[in-house]
N, C-alpha and C positions, 0 to 999 in steps of 0.2 A: 354769634353769642358777645364773642369783645365790642362790639359797637353796643350790642344792648347794654353791657355793665357799664361802659361809658358814659353812656346817657343816662343810663341812673344815678350814678355821683356825680354829673354836674347837674342831674335837676334837683338833687339832695342840698347839694351846697350852695346851689340857685334862693331852692326853699332855706335854709340857714341866713343867707346873704339878707335876702326879705326882709325874713321875721326881724331878724337885730336891726334891721335901717328902717324900721319903720316908726313914725310919729312918734316917741314918748310921751304918756297923757299921764296926769294927776292920777293915780291909783293907791286908794290908803291899804297898807297890806298890815296888819296886825297879826303875831302870830299869840296860839291859843294850845297851849297841851302840845307843840311843837308840830303843829297845823298851821299856815298863814289863811285867813281871813282878808278876802280880797269884796274891795269896796270902788265901784268907777260908774262912770254914767255912757251909756251907748245911743242916749238919745236922740243923738244927730242923724241915725238910723234912718228915723222918722222923718222923712224930707218933703215938702206939698206932697209930691206924686204916694208917699207910701201913708201918708193921714187920708187921703182921699181916698184911696181902694182901704184901709181899715175901716172908713166909714160906710161902704156902699152896701152892708147886708149880707156880704158873701165869706165864709169862713178865709182866714190870712192865718200863717204861723210868724214869728217872732223865735226865733232862735240864738242864743250864746253861747259860743264856745272858750271856755277860758284855759289854760293851759301853759306850768312851768318849764320854761327851758335853762338848759345851762347856759352860764354867756359863748354865743359864739357858736350854737349849736343849734337845730331842730329839733335831737331829742324831746322829746317828750317825759319830763323827771313824773308828770302829775296831770289828771285836765280835771273835767266838771263840764257837763252840757245842760242847758236845758232851756225847753220853749213852749210859748204861750201861743195856743191856738185862739183868735180873736173873732168874735162874731157881733157883728153893730146887731142888735135888736130892736126894728124899725118900730117894734109896736110897744114897747116897753123905752122906747127914746133913752137908751141906754147900752153898755158893749158889756157880753158876758166873755168874761177870759177863764178857759180850762190850761191848766199846771197839770200835767198826768192824769188822775182819777179827781184832782180838785179843782170845783167852778167857783168863781166869784163875780161878783158883778159891779160897774160900774159905770157912776153915770155919765163919764164925762172920756175924754180919748187922753187927755192930759192926765189924767189917772190912772189909766191902763199904760202910758207912755213908763210911769215912774213905777210902775207894780212890776211890768216887765223889762227894761230896759235903765233903770236907774238901781243898780246892785248893790246892795247893802250886806257885809256880815257872808260873801258867798266861802262855802269851805272848798279848797281844791287841793283834793287829795287827802292823805293819814300821815302818821308820823312815820311811818316806818318808809314814804317815799323822800323824808327828809333827814333822816335821824342818819343816816352813812354820808350826808353833804353837806355838816356844820362847818362852816366857815366859807361853801364852795359862792361864786356870785350864780344868782339866777336873774332871767326876768318873765313874768307873766304875758305871755301873747291873747287878744280877745280878738275872736270876729262874731260880730254878731251881723243876722244874715233875717231878711225877707222874702218868708215862701223858699225858703231852699228846699229841695229836690233829696230827698230821701234815697241810701245806700240803693234800696228797691225798685224804685223809681227809675233811679239811673241807671241800673243793669237791665228793666227790661226796653229801655231809651237807645241804647248802644250794646249791640249783641258781640263778643268778643269775635275777633277774626282767625280764619284759621289758615293752616299749612306750615311751613318754615321761614317765611319772610321774616329775617328779626326786625324790620321795619316796621311790622305788620302791630303789636304790642304798645311802641312809641306813639304810633300814627292814632293809635287807638284810642290812649291815656291822654294825650293834644284835643280830641275831640270829645272825652269826655269830662276834661274842665271845660269845654266851651260851653255843652250843652247843659251839663248839671248844676251849673251856676245858679247859684241863689237871683232872685230878680233885683236885688240891692244887698250890697257889702262894703261894711265898715271894717276895718283893720288898723290897732293900734296895740302898743307895748307899754306895759310900764317902764321905770327907771331900772340899773341893775342895783337890787339889792344884795346883802348878804344872809344866808342862811343861818341863825341865829344859833352861835356855839353852846 
């Protein structure tokens, strides 16, 4: 039990260190009625292979996760996630993009990437997430993924081990992180900023 707890603490510390030491990227953060609106580009997710796969005619998925964190911490103050399902329509020579229940057509792949990966004014959280943290330093962490595996699919791929072996859950978590990864991921963060007083 003690080994498992130590491993969990080390893992949490490693995540916090990794996130805070990611490359900082230009992100525009505007505050609107106590809530940040975040703008950035994650179009570098779409390398040559991703662009080729998006043009294949098979449905592919782009997902963006944005979360707010305190300086030096991996605690999520607030988060926002959205995904685009992209299908190349070979008959109409264009792309069909679905976000939730809404669909939109685009003539070019660049139009799709602008719509899905060039994020403009995305609200991250609500005023209640920030009102008690005025004056504190935070940063925004972004993970952009191509063809991520859902939690349900991941659970089906990895069955938890049984028994009293304390290393079992740690092994399953390591394997899960490897098997349940997206085909391509880009991660970055904003510079530190202060929650307005």
